[in-house]
N, CA, C, O and the ligand as a Tripos MOL2 file, in Angstrom:
@<TRIPOS>MOLECULE
protein
  305   303    77     0     0
PROTEIN
NO_CHARGES

@<TRIPOS>ATOM
      1 N         -23.2190  -46.1270   95.1260 N.3       1 MET1
      2 CA        -23.4400  -47.2640   94.1610 C.3       1 MET1
      3 C         -24.7360  -47.9710   94.4520 C.2       1 MET1
      4 O         -24.9170  -48.5080   95.5440 O.2       1 MET1
      5 N         -25.6380  -47.9810   93.5020 N.am      2 PRO2
      6 CA        -26.8640  -48.8030   93.7340 C.3       2 PRO2
      7 C         -26.4560  -50.2620   93.6420 C.2       2 PRO2
      8 O         -25.5400  -50.6170   92.8980 O.2       2 PRO2
      9 N         -27.1240  -51.0840   94.3820 N.am      3 ASN3
     10 CA        -26.6720  -52.4760   94.3880 C.3       3 ASN3
     11 C         -27.6300  -53.3880   93.6760 C.2       3 ASN3
     12 O         -27.8250  -54.5370   94.0710 O.2       3 ASN3
     13 N         -28.2480  -52.8570   92.5930 N.am      4 GLN4
     14 CA        -29.0190  -53.7650   91.7390 C.3       4 GLN4
     15 C         -28.1400  -54.4430   90.7320 C.2       4 GLN4
     16 O         -28.6270  -55.1850   89.8780 O.2       4 GLN4
     17 N         -26.8070  -54.1950   90.8180 N.am      5 SER5
     18 CA        -25.9120  -54.8140   89.8540 C.3       5 SER5
     19 C         -25.6850  -56.2850   90.1970 C.2       5 SER5
     20 O         -26.6470  -57.0210   90.4170 O.2       5 SER5
     21 N         -24.4630  -56.7090   90.2440 N.am      6 TYR6
     22 CA        -24.1520  -58.1330   90.4340 C.3       6 TYR6
     23 C         -24.7220  -58.9710   89.3210 C.2       6 TYR6
     24 O         -25.0600  -60.1370   89.5210 O.2       6 TYR6
     25 N         -24.8320  -58.3750   88.1310 N.am      7 LYS7
     26 CA        -25.3870  -59.1500   87.0340 C.3       7 LYS7
     27 C         -24.2910  -59.8710   86.2780 C.2       7 LYS7
     28 O         -24.5170  -60.9570   85.7440 O.2       7 LYS7
     29 N         -23.1380  -59.2990   86.2270 N.am      8 SER8
     30 CA        -22.0700  -59.9720   85.4540 C.3       8 SER8
     31 C         -21.2130  -60.7620   86.4160 C.2       8 SER8
     32 O         -21.1490  -60.4730   87.6110 O.2       8 SER8
     33 N         -20.5420  -61.7880   85.8550 N.am      9 ASP9
     34 CA        -19.6500  -62.6150   86.6420 C.3       9 ASP9
     35 C         -18.5430  -61.7450   87.2650 C.2       9 ASP9
     36 O         -18.1140  -61.9790   88.3950 O.2       9 ASP9
     37 N         -18.1060  -60.7660   86.5240 N.am     10 ALA10
     38 CA        -17.0190  -59.9090   87.0670 C.3      10 ALA10
     39 C         -17.4610  -59.1570   88.3010 C.2      10 ALA10
     40 O         -16.7270  -59.0750   89.2850 O.2      10 ALA10
     41 N         -18.6870  -58.5950   88.2470 N.am     11 GLN11
     42 CA        -19.2220  -57.9010   89.3960 C.3      11 GLN11
     43 C         -19.4270  -58.8280   90.5900 C.2      11 GLN11
     44 O         -19.2020  -58.4670   91.7460 O.2      11 GLN11
     45 N         -19.8660  -60.0450   90.2510 N.am     12 ARG12
     46 CA        -20.0910  -61.0220   91.3370 C.3      12 ARG12
     47 C         -18.7760  -61.4280   91.9650 C.2      12 ARG12
     48 O         -18.6750  -61.5640   93.1840 O.2      12 ARG12
     49 N         -17.7740  -61.6210   91.1340 N.am     13 TRP13
     50 CA        -16.4440  -62.0000   91.6850 C.3      13 TRP13
     51 C         -15.9020  -60.9110   92.5380 C.2      13 TRP13
     52 O         -15.3230  -61.1840   93.5890 O.2      13 TRP13
     53 N         -16.0730  -59.6300   92.1100 N.am     14 THR14
     54 CA        -15.6130  -58.5090   92.9230 C.3      14 THR14
     55 C         -16.3160  -58.4900   94.2650 C.2      14 THR14
     56 O         -15.6930  -58.2160   95.2910 O.2      14 THR14
     57 N         -17.5940  -58.7770   94.2670 N.am     15 ALA15
     58 CA        -18.3160  -58.8410   95.5450 C.3      15 ALA15
     59 C         -17.7230  -59.9170   96.4760 C.2      15 ALA15
     60 O         -17.6190  -59.7100   97.6850 O.2      15 ALA15
     61 N         -17.3530  -61.0190   95.9210 N.am     16 ILE16
     62 CA        -16.7730  -62.0900   96.7500 C.3      16 ILE16
     63 C         -15.3810  -61.6190   97.2650 C.2      16 ILE16
     64 O         -15.0500  -61.8110   98.4350 O.2      16 ILE16
     65 N         -14.6050  -61.0180   96.3940 N.am     17 GLU17
     66 CA        -13.2800  -60.5700   96.7860 C.3      17 GLU17
     67 C         -13.3030  -59.5170   97.9020 C.2      17 GLU17
     68 O         -12.4130  -59.4600   98.7510 O.2      17 GLU17
     69 N         -14.3450  -58.6940   97.8680 N.am     18 THR18
     70 CA        -14.4600  -57.6500   98.8540 C.3      18 THR18
     71 C         -15.4220  -57.9910  100.0160 C.2      18 THR18
     72 O         -15.6900  -57.1850  100.9070 O.2      18 THR18
     73 N         -15.9270  -59.2610   99.9400 N.am     19 ARG19
     74 CA        -16.8410  -59.7510  100.9710 C.3      19 ARG19
     75 C         -17.9790  -58.7940  101.1570 C.2      19 ARG19
     76 O         -18.2930  -58.3800  102.2730 O.2      19 ARG19
     77 N         -18.6050  -58.4390  100.0340 N.am     20 ASP20
     78 CA        -19.6420  -57.4380   99.9890 C.3      20 ASP20
     79 C         -20.9760  -58.0360  100.4710 C.2      20 ASP20
     80 O         -21.6200  -58.7820   99.7330 O.2      20 ASP20
     81 N         -21.3790  -57.7190  101.6710 N.am     21 ASP21
     82 CA        -22.5720  -58.3410  102.2220 C.3      21 ASP21
     83 C         -23.8580  -57.8090  101.5930 C.2      21 ASP21
     84 O         -24.9250  -58.3900  101.7930 O.2      21 ASP21
     85 N         -23.7740  -56.7190  100.8410 N.am     22 ARG22
     86 CA        -24.9750  -56.2210  100.1220 C.3      22 ARG22
     87 C         -25.3470  -57.2560   99.0500 C.2      22 ARG22
     88 O         -26.4930  -57.2800   98.6000 O.2      22 ARG22
     89 N         -24.4310  -58.0850   98.6470 N.am     23 ALA23
     90 CA        -24.6970  -59.0690   97.6210 C.3      23 ALA23
     91 C         -25.3650  -60.3180   98.1490 C.2      23 ALA23
     92 O         -25.8810  -61.1430   97.3950 O.2      23 ALA23
     93 N         -25.3440  -60.4380   99.4890 N.am     24 ASP24
     94 CA        -25.9500  -61.6210  100.1000 C.3      24 ASP24
     95 C         -27.4220  -61.7330   99.7620 C.2      24 ASP24
     96 O         -28.1820  -60.7790   99.9340 O.2      24 ASP24
     97 N         -27.8170  -62.8770   99.2890 N.am     25 GLY25
     98 CA        -29.2120  -63.1090   98.9170 C.3      25 GLY25
     99 C         -29.5020  -62.7670   97.4460 C.2      25 GLY25
    100 O         -30.5330  -63.1740   96.9110 O.2      25 GLY25
    101 N         -28.5980  -62.0210   96.7920 N.am     26 ILE26
    102 CA        -28.7700  -61.7160   95.4080 C.3      26 ILE26
    103 C         -28.2290  -62.8090   94.4820 C.2      26 ILE26
    104 O         -28.8080  -63.1470   93.4500 O.2      26 ILE26
    105 N         -27.0950  -63.3340   94.9140 N.am     27 PHE27
    106 CA        -26.5610  -64.5190   94.2490 C.3      27 PHE27
    107 C         -25.7960  -65.3450   95.2380 C.2      27 PHE27
    108 O         -25.5120  -64.9240   96.3600 O.2      27 PHE27
    109 N         -25.4720  -66.5350   94.7910 N.am     28 PHE28
    110 CA        -24.6940  -67.4280   95.6450 C.3      28 PHE28
    111 C         -23.5460  -67.9570   94.8580 C.2      28 PHE28
    112 O         -23.6210  -68.1210   93.6400 O.2      28 PHE28
    113 N         -22.4690  -68.2280   95.5680 N.am     29 SER29
    114 CA        -21.2400  -68.7640   94.9220 C.3      29 SER29
    115 C         -21.0610  -70.2130   95.2570 C.2      29 SER29
    116 O         -21.0910  -70.5830   96.4300 O.2      29 SER29
    117 N         -20.8750  -71.0420   94.2690 N.am     30 ALA30
    118 CA        -20.6840  -72.4820   94.4640 C.3      30 ALA30
    119 C         -19.2450  -72.8300   94.0760 C.2      30 ALA30
    120 O         -18.7540  -72.4320   93.0200 O.2      30 ALA30
    121 N         -18.5920  -73.5750   94.9510 N.am     31 VAL31
    122 CA        -17.1760  -73.9290   94.7240 C.3      31 VAL31
    123 C         -17.1080  -75.4110   94.3750 C.2      31 VAL31
    124 O         -17.3620  -76.2790   95.2100 O.2      31 VAL31
    125 N         -16.7510  -75.6790   93.0990 N.am     32 LYS32
    126 CA        -16.8540  -77.0310   92.6530 C.3      32 LYS32
    127 C         -15.8600  -77.9990   93.3030 C.2      32 LYS32
    128 O         -16.1020  -79.2030   93.3860 O.2      32 LYS32
    129 N         -14.7130  -77.4280   93.7700 N.am     33 THR33
    130 CA        -13.7130  -78.3170   94.3640 C.3      33 THR33
    131 C         -14.1340  -78.8080   95.7250 C.2      33 THR33
    132 O         -13.7520  -79.8940   96.1600 O.2      33 THR33
    133 N         -14.9360  -77.9860   96.4000 N.am     34 THR34
    134 CA        -15.3340  -78.3650   97.7480 C.3      34 THR34
    135 C         -16.8010  -78.8880   97.7940 C.2      34 THR34
    136 O         -17.2010  -79.5450   98.7550 O.2      34 THR34
    137 N         -17.5680  -78.5880   96.7590 N.am     35 GLY35
    138 CA        -18.9600  -78.9870   96.7070 C.3      35 GLY35
    139 C         -19.8580  -78.1630   97.6260 C.2      35 GLY35
    140 O         -20.9270  -78.6010   98.0490 O.2      35 GLY35
    141 N         -19.3770  -76.9410   97.9200 N.am     36 ILE36
    142 CA        -20.0850  -76.1260   98.8940 C.3      36 ILE36
    143 C         -20.5980  -74.8400   98.2330 C.2      36 ILE36
    144 O         -19.9390  -74.2720   97.3620 O.2      36 ILE36
    145 N         -21.7710  -74.3990   98.6560 N.am     37 VAL37
    146 CA        -22.3120  -73.1220   98.1720 C.3      37 VAL37
    147 C         -22.3680  -72.0960   99.3460 C.2      37 VAL37
    148 O         -22.7860  -72.3970  100.4640 O.2      37 VAL37
    149 N         -21.9280  -70.9080   99.0120 N.am     38 CYS38
    150 CA        -21.7740  -69.8250  100.0020 C.3      38 CYS38
    151 C         -22.5060  -68.5920   99.5920 C.2      38 CYS38
    152 O         -22.8910  -68.4080   98.4370 O.2      38 CYS38
    153 N         -22.6950  -67.7090  100.6250 N.am     39 ARG39
    154 CA        -23.1020  -66.3370  100.3270 C.3      39 ARG39
    155 C         -21.8710  -65.5800   99.9360 C.2      39 ARG39
    156 O         -20.7560  -65.9710  100.2820 O.2      39 ARG39
    157 N         -22.0680  -64.4480   99.1850 N.am     40 PRO40
    158 CA        -20.8900  -63.7210   98.6960 C.3      40 PRO40
    159 C         -19.9390  -63.2260   99.7650 C.2      40 PRO40
    160 O         -18.7400  -63.1220   99.5070 O.2      40 PRO40
    161 N         -20.4150  -62.9240  100.9290 N.am     41 SER41
    162 CA        -19.5800  -62.3770  101.9840 C.3      41 SER41
    163 C         -18.8580  -63.4440  102.8160 C.2      41 SER41
    164 O         -18.2320  -63.1220  103.8260 O.2      41 SER41
    165 N         -18.9420  -64.6920  102.4020 N.am     42 CYS42
    166 CA        -18.3010  -65.7940  103.1610 C.3      42 CYS42
    167 C         -16.8420  -65.4840  103.3500 C.2      42 CYS42
    168 O         -16.2000  -65.0070  102.4140 O.2      42 CYS42
    169 N         -16.2790  -65.7360  104.5320 N.am     43 PRO43
    170 CA        -14.8630  -65.5390  104.7340 C.3      43 PRO43
    171 C         -13.9940  -66.5230  103.9810 C.2      43 PRO43
    172 O         -12.7840  -66.3060  103.9120 O.2      43 PRO43
    173 N         -14.5050  -67.5420  103.4400 N.am     44 GLY44
    174 CA        -13.7020  -68.4810  102.6590 C.3      44 GLY44
    175 C         -13.1330  -67.7980  101.4140 C.2      44 GLY44
    176 O         -13.7050  -66.8320  100.9070 O.2      44 GLY44
    177 N         -12.0160  -68.3060  100.9360 N.am     45 ARG45
    178 CA        -11.3460  -67.7080   99.7980 C.3      45 ARG45
    179 C         -11.1910  -68.7300   98.6750 C.2      45 ARG45
    180 O         -10.1290  -69.3420   98.5560 O.2      45 ARG45
    181 N         -12.1970  -68.9280   97.8650 N.am     46 PRO46
    182 CA        -12.0610  -69.8680   96.7890 C.3      46 PRO46
    183 C         -11.2580  -69.2950   95.6290 C.2      46 PRO46
    184 O         -11.1220  -68.0780   95.4990 O.2      46 PRO46
    185 N         -10.7380  -70.1610   94.8040 N.am     47 LEU47
    186 CA        -10.0910  -69.7210   93.5580 C.3      47 LEU47
    187 C         -11.1430  -69.4290   92.4960 C.2      47 LEU47
    188 O         -12.1210  -70.1620   92.3480 O.2      47 LEU47
    189 N         -10.9230  -68.3540   91.7680 N.am     48 ARG48
    190 CA        -11.8980  -67.8580   90.7820 C.3      48 ARG48
    191 C         -12.3280  -69.0070   89.8330 C.2      48 ARG48
    192 O         -13.5110  -69.1640   89.5340 O.2      48 ARG48
    193 N         -11.3530  -69.7910   89.3750 N.am     49 ARG49
    194 CA        -11.7060  -70.7950   88.3830 C.3      49 ARG49
    195 C         -12.5720  -71.9410   88.9250 C.2      49 ARG49
    196 O         -13.1170  -72.7390   88.1620 O.2      49 ARG49
    197 N         -12.6860  -72.0030   90.2590 N.am     50 ASN50
    198 CA        -13.5230  -73.0750   90.8350 C.3      50 ASN50
    199 C         -14.9010  -72.5900   91.1870 C.2      50 ASN50
    200 O         -15.7250  -73.3800   91.6460 O.2      50 ASN50
    201 N         -15.1800  -71.3370   90.9930 N.am     51 VAL51
    202 CA        -16.4330  -70.7290   91.4590 C.3      51 VAL51
    203 C         -17.4550  -70.5860   90.3040 C.2      51 VAL51
    204 O         -17.1350  -70.0930   89.2220 O.2      51 VAL51
    205 N         -18.6590  -71.0260   90.5750 N.am     52 SER52
    206 CA        -19.7530  -70.6640   89.6240 C.3      52 SER52
    207 C         -20.8310  -69.9590   90.4390 C.2      52 SER52
    208 O         -20.8870  -70.0640   91.6650 O.2      52 SER52
    209 N         -21.6610  -69.2550   89.7320 N.am     53 PHE53
    210 CA        -22.6530  -68.3590   90.4090 C.3      53 PHE53
    211 C         -24.0890  -68.8750   90.1600 C.2      53 PHE53
    212 O         -24.4270  -69.3480   89.0750 O.2      53 PHE53
    213 N         -24.8980  -68.7600   91.1990 N.am     54 TYR54
    214 CA        -26.2900  -69.1490   91.0780 C.3      54 TYR54
    215 C         -27.1280  -67.9900   91.6190 C.2      54 TYR54
    216 O         -26.7400  -67.3130   92.5700 O.2      54 TYR54
    217 N         -28.2790  -67.7810   90.9930 N.am     55 GLU55
    218 CA        -29.1460  -66.7120   91.4340 C.3      55 GLU55
    219 C         -30.0370  -67.1460   92.5860 C.2      55 GLU55
    220 O         -30.5600  -66.3090   93.3220 O.2      55 GLU55
    221 N         -30.2080  -68.4300   92.7420 N.am     56 ASP56
    222 CA        -30.9500  -68.8620   93.9200 C.3      56 ASP56
    223 C         -30.3350  -70.1300   94.4630 C.2      56 ASP56
    224 O         -29.7350  -70.9250   93.7400 O.2      56 ASP56
    225 N         -30.5060  -70.2900   95.7710 N.am     57 LEU57
    226 CA        -29.8300  -71.3580   96.4960 C.3      57 LEU57
    227 C         -30.3260  -72.7530   96.0100 C.2      57 LEU57
    228 O         -29.5480  -73.6990   95.8830 O.2      57 LEU57
    229 N         -31.5930  -72.8320   95.7580 N.am     58 ASP58
    230 CA        -32.1550  -74.1130   95.4100 C.3      58 ASP58
    231 C         -31.4980  -74.7100   94.1200 C.2      58 ASP58
    232 O         -31.3140  -75.9220   94.0060 O.2      58 ASP58
    233 N         -31.1490  -73.7940   93.1420 N.am     59 SER59
    234 CA        -30.5400  -74.2620   91.9220 C.3      59 SER59
    235 C         -29.1740  -74.8850   92.2390 C.2      59 SER59
    236 O         -28.8250  -75.9230   91.6760 O.2      59 SER59
    237 N         -28.4050  -74.2650   93.1290 N.am     60 ALA60
    238 CA        -27.1410  -74.8300   93.4940 C.3      60 ALA60
    239 C         -27.2980  -76.1850   94.2240 C.2      60 ALA60
    240 O         -26.5540  -77.1330   93.9710 O.2      60 ALA60
    241 N         -28.2590  -76.2400   95.1070 N.am     61 LEU61
    242 CA        -28.4920  -77.4790   95.8550 C.3      61 LEU61
    243 C         -28.9430  -78.5730   94.9000 C.2      61 LEU61
    244 O         -28.5920  -79.7380   95.0910 O.2      61 LEU61
    245 N         -29.6940  -78.2300   93.9000 N.am     62 CYS62
    246 CA        -30.1150  -79.2040   92.8940 C.3      62 CYS62
    247 C         -28.9450  -79.7680   92.1050 C.2      62 CYS62
    248 O         -29.0100  -80.8810   91.5840 O.2      62 CYS62
    249 N         -27.8570  -78.9740   92.0210 N.am     63 GLN63
    250 CA        -26.6410  -79.4270   91.3220 C.3      63 GLN63
    251 C         -25.7600  -80.2700   92.2330 C.2      63 GLN63
    252 O         -24.6870  -80.7160   91.8260 O.2      63 GLN63
    253 N         -26.2130  -80.4870   93.4650 N.am     64 GLY64
    254 CA        -25.4500  -81.3430   94.3590 C.3      64 GLY64
    255 C         -24.5640  -80.6350   95.3520 C.2      64 GLY64
    256 O         -23.8220  -81.2700   96.1020 O.2      64 GLY64
    257 N         -24.6410  -79.3050   95.3580 N.am     65 PHE65
    258 CA        -23.8430  -78.5490   96.3410 C.3      65 PHE65
    259 C         -24.5370  -78.6070   97.6860 C.2      65 PHE65
    260 O         -25.7540  -78.7470   97.8070 O.2      65 PHE65
    261 N         -23.6640  -78.4870   98.7050 N.am     66 ARG66
    262 CA        -24.1570  -78.4430  100.1070 C.3      66 ARG66
    263 C         -23.9170  -77.0020  100.6460 C.2      66 ARG66
    264 O         -23.0200  -76.2910  100.1930 O.2      66 ARG66
    265 N         -24.7360  -76.6180  101.6080 N.am     67 VAL67
    266 CA        -24.5840  -75.2930  102.1970 C.3      67 VAL67
    267 C         -23.3290  -75.1980  103.0210 C.2      67 VAL67
    268 O         -22.9420  -76.1650  103.6770 O.2      67 VAL67
    269 N         -22.6780  -74.0400  102.9990 N.am     68 CYS68
    270 CA        -21.4450  -73.8180  103.7570 C.3      68 CYS68
    271 C         -21.8210  -73.6880  105.2560 C.2      68 CYS68
    272 O         -22.7970  -73.0280  105.6150 O.2      68 CYS68
    273 N         -21.0100  -74.3400  106.1070 N.am     69 LYS69
    274 CA        -21.2880  -74.2940  107.5420 C.3      69 LYS69
    275 C         -20.7460  -72.9650  108.1640 C.2      69 LYS69
    276 O         -21.0760  -72.6240  109.3000 O.2      69 LYS69
    277 N         -19.9290  -72.2490  107.4060 N.am     70 ARG70
    278 CA        -19.4100  -71.0150  108.0020 C.3      70 ARG70
    279 C         -20.3280  -69.8530  107.7560 C.2      70 ARG70
    280 O         -20.5560  -69.0530  108.6640 O.2      70 ARG70
    281 N         -20.8800  -69.7230  106.5240 N.am     71 CYS71
    282 CA        -21.6760  -68.5070  106.2670 C.3      71 CYS71
    283 C         -23.1720  -68.8140  106.2210 C.2      71 CYS71
    284 O         -23.9870  -67.8920  106.1960 O.2      71 CYS71
    285 N         -23.5390  -70.0740  106.2090 N.am     72 LYS72
    286 CA        -24.9690  -70.4830  106.3400 C.3      72 LYS72
    287 C         -25.8650  -69.7460  105.3250 C.2      72 LYS72
    288 O         -26.7470  -68.9920  105.7370 O.2      72 LYS72
    289 N         -25.6710  -69.9350  104.0680 N.am     73 PRO73
    290 CA        -26.5080  -69.1810  103.0730 C.3      73 PRO73
    291 C         -27.9680  -69.5240  103.1570 C.2      73 PRO73
    292 O         -28.7960  -68.7590  102.6630 O.2      73 PRO73
    293 N         -28.3370  -70.6680  103.7750 N.am     74 GLU74
    294 CA        -29.7150  -71.0390  103.8860 C.3      74 GLU74
    295 C         -30.5040  -70.1280  104.8400 C.2      74 GLU74
    296 O         -31.7350  -70.1390  104.8410 O.2      74 GLU74
    297 N         -29.8000  -69.3580  105.6300 N.am     75 LEU75
    298 CA        -30.4480  -68.4800  106.6280 C.3      75 LEU75
    299 C         -30.8150  -67.0990  106.0410 C.2      75 LEU75
    300 O         -31.4700  -66.2970  106.7080 O.2      75 LEU75
    301 N         -30.4060  -66.8370  104.8350 N.am     76 LEU76
    302 CA        -30.7330  -65.5450  104.2480 C.3      76 LEU76
    303 C         -32.2570  -65.4230  103.9830 C.2      76 LEU76
    304 O         -32.7170  -64.3940  103.4880 O.2      76 LEU76
    305 ZN        -19.4010  -69.9960  103.0830 Zn       77 ZN77
@<TRIPOS>BOND
     1     1     2 1
     2     2     3 1
     3     3     4 2
     4     3     5 am
     5     5     6 1
     6     6     7 1
     7     7     8 2
     8     7     9 am
     9     9    10 1
    10    10    11 1
    11    11    12 2
    12    11    13 am
    13    13    14 1
    14    14    15 1
    15    15    16 2
    16    15    17 am
    17    17    18 1
    18    18    19 1
    19    19    20 2
    20    19    21 am
    21    21    22 1
    22    22    23 1
    23    23    24 2
    24    23    25 am
    25    25    26 1
    26    26    27 1
    27    27    28 2
    28    27    29 am
    29    29    30 1
    30    30    31 1
    31    31    32 2
    32    31    33 am
    33    33    34 1
    34    34    35 1
    35    35    36 2
    36    35    37 am
    37    37    38 1
    38    38    39 1
    39    39    40 2
    40    39    41 am
    41    41    42 1
    42    42    43 1
    43    43    44 2
    44    43    45 am
    45    45    46 1
    46    46    47 1
    47    47    48 2
    48    47    49 am
    49    49    50 1
    50    50    51 1
    51    51    52 2
    52    51    53 am
    53    53    54 1
    54    54    55 1
    55    55    56 2
    56    55    57 am
    57    57    58 1
    58    58    59 1
    59    59    60 2
    60    59    61 am
    61    61    62 1
    62    62    63 1
    63    63    64 2
    64    63    65 am
    65    65    66 1
    66    66    67 1
    67    67    68 2
    68    67    69 am
    69    69    70 1
    70    70    71 1
    71    71    72 2
    72    71    73 am
    73    73    74 1
    74    74    75 1
    75    75    76 2
    76    75    77 am
    77    77    78 1
    78    78    79 1
    79    79    80 2
    80    79    81 am
    81    81    82 1
    82    82    83 1
    83    83    84 2
    84    83    85 am
    85    85    86 1
    86    86    87 1
    87    87    88 2
    88    87    89 am
    89    89    90 1
    90    90    91 1
    91    91    92 2
    92    91    93 am
    93    93    94 1
    94    94    95 1
    95    95    96 2
    96    95    97 am
    97    97    98 1
    98    98    99 1
    99    99   100 2
   100    99   101 am
   101   101   102 1
   102   102   103 1
   103   103   104 2
   104   103   105 am
   105   105   106 1
   106   106   107 1
   107   107   108 2
   108   107   109 am
   109   109   110 1
   110   110   111 1
   111   111   112 2
   112   111   113 am
   113   113   114 1
   114   114   115 1
   115   115   116 2
   116   115   117 am
   117   117   118 1
   118   118   119 1
   119   119   120 2
   120   119   121 am
   121   121   122 1
   122   122   123 1
   123   123   124 2
   124   123   125 am
   125   125   126 1
   126   126   127 1
   127   127   128 2
   128   127   129 am
   129   129   130 1
   130   130   131 1
   131   131   132 2
   132   131   133 am
   133   133   134 1
   134   134   135 1
   135   135   136 2
   136   135   137 am
   137   137   138 1
   138   138   139 1
   139   139   140 2
   140   139   141 am
   141   141   142 1
   142   142   143 1
   143   143   144 2
   144   143   145 am
   145   145   146 1
   146   146   147 1
   147   147   148 2
   148   147   149 am
   149   149   150 1
   150   150   151 1
   151   151   152 2
   152   151   153 am
   153   153   154 1
   154   154   155 1
   155   155   156 2
   156   155   157 am
   157   157   158 1
   158   158   159 1
   159   159   160 2
   160   159   161 am
   161   161   162 1
   162   162   163 1
   163   163   164 2
   164   163   165 am
   165   165   166 1
   166   166   167 1
   167   167   168 2
   168   167   169 am
   169   169   170 1
   170   170   171 1
   171   171   172 2
   172   171   173 am
   173   173   174 1
   174   174   175 1
   175   175   176 2
   176   175   177 am
   177   177   178 1
   178   178   179 1
   179   179   180 2
   180   179   181 am
   181   181   182 1
   182   182   183 1
   183   183   184 2
   184   183   185 am
   185   185   186 1
   186   186   187 1
   187   187   188 2
   188   187   189 am
   189   189   190 1
   190   190   191 1
   191   191   192 2
   192   191   193 am
   193   193   194 1
   194   194   195 1
   195   195   196 2
   196   195   197 am
   197   197   198 1
   198   198   199 1
   199   199   200 2
   200   199   201 am
   201   201   202 1
   202   202   203 1
   203   203   204 2
   204   203   205 am
   205   205   206 1
   206   206   207 1
   207   207   208 2
   208   207   209 am
   209   209   210 1
   210   210   211 1
   211   211   212 2
   212   211   213 am
   213   213   214 1
   214   214   215 1
   215   215   216 2
   216   215   217 am
   217   217   218 1
   218   218   219 1
   219   219   220 2
   220   219   221 am
   221   221   222 1
   222   222   223 1
   223   223   224 2
   224   223   225 am
   225   225   226 1
   226   226   227 1
   227   227   228 2
   228   227   229 am
   229   229   230 1
   230   230   231 1
   231   231   232 2
   232   231   233 am
   233   233   234 1
   234   234   235 1
   235   235   236 2
   236   235   237 am
   237   237   238 1
   238   238   239 1
   239   239   240 2
   240   239   241 am
   241   241   242 1
   242   242   243 1
   243   243   244 2
   244   243   245 am
   245   245   246 1
   246   246   247 1
   247   247   248 2
   248   247   249 am
   249   249   250 1
   250   250   251 1
   251   251   252 2
   252   251   253 am
   253   253   254 1
   254   254   255 1
   255   255   256 2
   256   255   257 am
   257   257   258 1
   258   258   259 1
   259   259   260 2
   260   259   261 am
   261   261   262 1
   262   262   263 1
   263   263   264 2
   264   263   265 am
   265   265   266 1
   266   266   267 1
   267   267   268 2
   268   267   269 am
   269   269   270 1
   270   270   271 1
   271   271   272 2
   272   271   273 am
   273   273   274 1
   274   274   275 1
   275   275   276 2
   276   275   277 am
   277   277   278 1
   278   278   279 1
   279   279   280 2
   280   279   281 am
   281   281   282 1
   282   282   283 1
   283   283   284 2
   284   283   285 am
   285   285   286 1
   286   286   287 1
   287   287   288 2
   288   287   289 am
   289   289   290 1
   290   290   291 1
   291   291   292 2
   292   291   293 am
   293   293   294 1
   294   294   295 1
   295   295   296 2
   296   295   297 am
   297   297   298 1
   298   298   299 1
   299   299   300 2
   300   299   301 am
   301   301   302 1
   302   302   303 1
   303   303   304 2
@<TRIPOS>SUBSTRUCTURE
     1 MET1         2 RESIDUE 1 A MET
     2 PRO2         6 RESIDUE 1 A PRO
     3 ASN3        10 RESIDUE 1 A ASN
     4 GLN4        14 RESIDUE 1 A GLN
     5 SER5        18 RESIDUE 1 A SER
     6 TYR6        22 RESIDUE 1 A TYR
     7 LYS7        26 RESIDUE 1 A LYS
     8 SER8        30 RESIDUE 1 A SER
     9 ASP9        34 RESIDUE 1 A ASP
    10 ALA10       38 RESIDUE 1 A ALA
    11 GLN11       42 RESIDUE 1 A GLN
    12 ARG12       46 RESIDUE 1 A ARG
    13 TRP13       50 RESIDUE 1 A TRP
    14 THR14       54 RESIDUE 1 A THR
    15 ALA15       58 RESIDUE 1 A ALA
    16 ILE16       62 RESIDUE 1 A ILE
    17 GLU17       66 RESIDUE 1 A GLU
    18 THR18       70 RESIDUE 1 A THR
    19 ARG19       74 RESIDUE 1 A ARG
    20 ASP20       78 RESIDUE 1 A ASP
    21 ASP21       82 RESIDUE 1 A ASP
    22 ARG22       86 RESIDUE 1 A ARG
    23 ALA23       90 RESIDUE 1 A ALA
    24 ASP24       94 RESIDUE 1 A ASP
    25 GLY25       98 RESIDUE 1 A GLY
    26 ILE26      102 RESIDUE 1 A ILE
    27 PHE27      106 RESIDUE 1 A PHE
    28 PHE28      110 RESIDUE 1 A PHE
    29 SER29      114 RESIDUE 1 A SER
    30 ALA30      118 RESIDUE 1 A ALA
    31 VAL31      122 RESIDUE 1 A VAL
    32 LYS32      126 RESIDUE 1 A LYS
    33 THR33      130 RESIDUE 1 A THR
    34 THR34      134 RESIDUE 1 A THR
    35 GLY35      138 RESIDUE 1 A GLY
    36 ILE36      142 RESIDUE 1 A ILE
    37 VAL37      146 RESIDUE 1 A VAL
    38 CYS38      150 RESIDUE 1 A CYS
    39 ARG39      154 RESIDUE 1 A ARG
    40 PRO40      158 RESIDUE 1 A PRO
    41 SER41      162 RESIDUE 1 A SER
    42 CYS42      166 RESIDUE 1 A CYS
    43 PRO43      170 RESIDUE 1 A PRO
    44 GLY44      174 RESIDUE 1 A GLY
    45 ARG45      178 RESIDUE 1 A ARG
    46 PRO46      182 RESIDUE 1 A PRO
    47 LEU47      186 RESIDUE 1 A LEU
    48 ARG48      190 RESIDUE 1 A ARG
    49 ARG49      194 RESIDUE 1 A ARG
    50 ASN50      198 RESIDUE 1 A ASN
    51 VAL51      202 RESIDUE 1 A VAL
    52 SER52      206 RESIDUE 1 A SER
    53 PHE53      210 RESIDUE 1 A PHE
    54 TYR54      214 RESIDUE 1 A TYR
    55 GLU55      218 RESIDUE 1 A GLU
    56 ASP56      222 RESIDUE 1 A ASP
    57 LEU57      226 RESIDUE 1 A LEU
    58 ASP58      230 RESIDUE 1 A ASP
    59 SER59      234 RESIDUE 1 A SER
    60 ALA60      238 RESIDUE 1 A ALA
    61 LEU61      242 RESIDUE 1 A LEU
    62 CYS62      246 RESIDUE 1 A CYS
    63 GLN63      250 RESIDUE 1 A GLN
    64 GLY64      254 RESIDUE 1 A GLY
    65 PHE65      258 RESIDUE 1 A PHE
    66 ARG66      262 RESIDUE 1 A ARG
    67 VAL67      266 RESIDUE 1 A VAL
    68 CYS68      270 RESIDUE 1 A CYS
    69 LYS69      274 RESIDUE 1 A LYS
    70 ARG70      278 RESIDUE 1 A ARG
    71 CYS71      282 RESIDUE 1 A CYS
    72 LYS72      286 RESIDUE 1 A LYS
    73 PRO73      290 RESIDUE 1 A PRO
    74 GLU74      294 RESIDUE 1 A GLU
    75 LEU75      298 RESIDUE 1 A LEU
    76 LEU76      302 RESIDUE 1 A LEU
    77 ZN77       305 GROUP 0 **** ****
């Protein structure tokens, strides 16, 4: 499987469910209930309805999200 995908929300959610680290850096997942933004392979398990996707970290941070202390998406 080439990994230029992750274009649809369904593909992105699958990456989160499978903790697919190939998706790290391609998109970020922001959890509105916690106010935290993660890399796709984060061990955290958010609910689908609480997750939105960002193509770059700065966009999520501009929306008021903070970086996750577990997966440290700012280090990508
Ligand atoms: Zn995280």
